[in-house]
N, C-alpha and C positions, 0 to 999 in steps of 0.2 A: 508604488506607494498608492494606497487608496485613502481618500479623505471622506469621512462621514460626519454627520452631526447627530447627537441624540435628542431626545424630546426636550431636554432642558437647554438645548442650544450649544452644548459643549462639543468641541471638535475632537474627532476620534481619528487617529492615524493607524492604518493597518497595512502590513506588508502585502503587496499584491501577489496573488497565487493564480496563475492562468488556469490550472485545473480546478481550483476552488470554484470557478464559475460553473463548473459542471457537478458540483457536490450533490445536488438532488439526483441528477442522472447517475452519478457514480454510486450513490446509495442503492439505487435500483439494480445497477449492474452487479454490485457486490452481493446483493441478495440472490440474484440469479446464479452467480458463480458458486455461491455456497450451496444452494439447493441442487445444482447440477452435479457438483463434485462431492458433496458431503463433507467438505472441509471448511475451516474458517477462512473467510476472504476479507482482505483489507485493500484499500486503495489509498495511496498517499500522494501528497504533493511533495515539494522539496523540503518541507519543514514538519508537517504534521500528518496524521492519519485523518483523512477526510470522510472515509466510509468504511464500515465494518458490518459483516453479517456472519452468523454462525458462531460467534464468540461474544465475549463480554464487551459491550459498548463502553462501560465504565473503565475497563482495562486498556482499551485502545483508542476510542474515538476522541479526536482533538488532542491526542498526546503527541509530544515532540518525538520525532524519529531518532533512532540511535546514530551515533557517529559511524558505526559499521555500515549501516544502511545508507547513510550519506556518501560514504566512500564508494559503495557499489554504484550509486547513481553517478558520481563523478567519473567513474571509469566505464559507464554504460555496460556493466556486467550483468549477466544472468546468473543467479545463484540457485543451486539445487542441493539439498542436503544429501549426503552419500550414505546409503545403506543404513540409515537411522543411527549411525554411530558417532556422528559429529555432535559437538555441543551446538545447540541451535543458535542461529544468528539472532542477536538481540534486535527487536523491532523498535521498541521505544527507549527513550533515554533512561527511564526508571527501571528497565529490565536489568536484573543482575545476570551474571554469566551462567546461571543454572540452566540446565537443559529442560526447557519447558515444552518444547515442541519436538516431536520425533521425526517429523518430515516437513520440509518447507520448499517452496519454489518462489523466487522473487524475480520478476521480469520488469525491466525499465519501460516507462512510457516515454516515447520520444516524439517530439513535435518540432518540425523545422530544424532537425539535427541536434536539438538540445534535449537532455533528459529533464522532464518536468514532474516526474513522480514514478511510482511503482505499483504493480499489481502483485499482491502476495497471497499465496495459498499456503495454509499450514494445518497440521493435525497433531493432536495430543495422543492419538491412538498409537500404542506401542507397535502394532502390526502394520501400520500405514506407511506406505512409501509413495513418493512422488515419481510417477513414471512419465512416459512420453505423452500420455493423454493430458495429465495435469499441466505439463510444460506447454503443450499446444494450446490448451484453454487459456492459460495465463498470457501466452504470447498473443493470441487472438484478441483478448480483452485489452491488453496494452496497446496493440496496433490500432484497434478501433478507437480507443480514447485519445490516442495521439493524433489520429486523423481528424477527429472531431474538433480538436484545438486549432487545426490548420484551416478550418472552414471559416 
């Protein structure tokens, strides 16, 4: 729990997010991921999307993550859509189950043995697939962000 005060002296309580401390850094990293891969890149903590690039900030930034994404984090699982035939994994709570993304890879950010967030790459392009390159890029980003939290 973090405690702040606003300009009028009111006390503000906010749930602590370890990766939230890196939100400015995560934004730059998401931008680099998006430019490098050509896909939408999102970085989450355990509750919300803290960085997005290549996609609508209004649609993603600071949105609560879906229960399906929370479940992946609890199980420390890597998710990759299969052959573009899956219904896409909902990313935010307000996603409906429509297939919005044709290809996705979700990699957990692990710090000190705990999942503290995810790195997500996704594409709306019908011909796009997430292959080993995207998986390795997401894995590298998640590993790097996780080690930054351990320092």
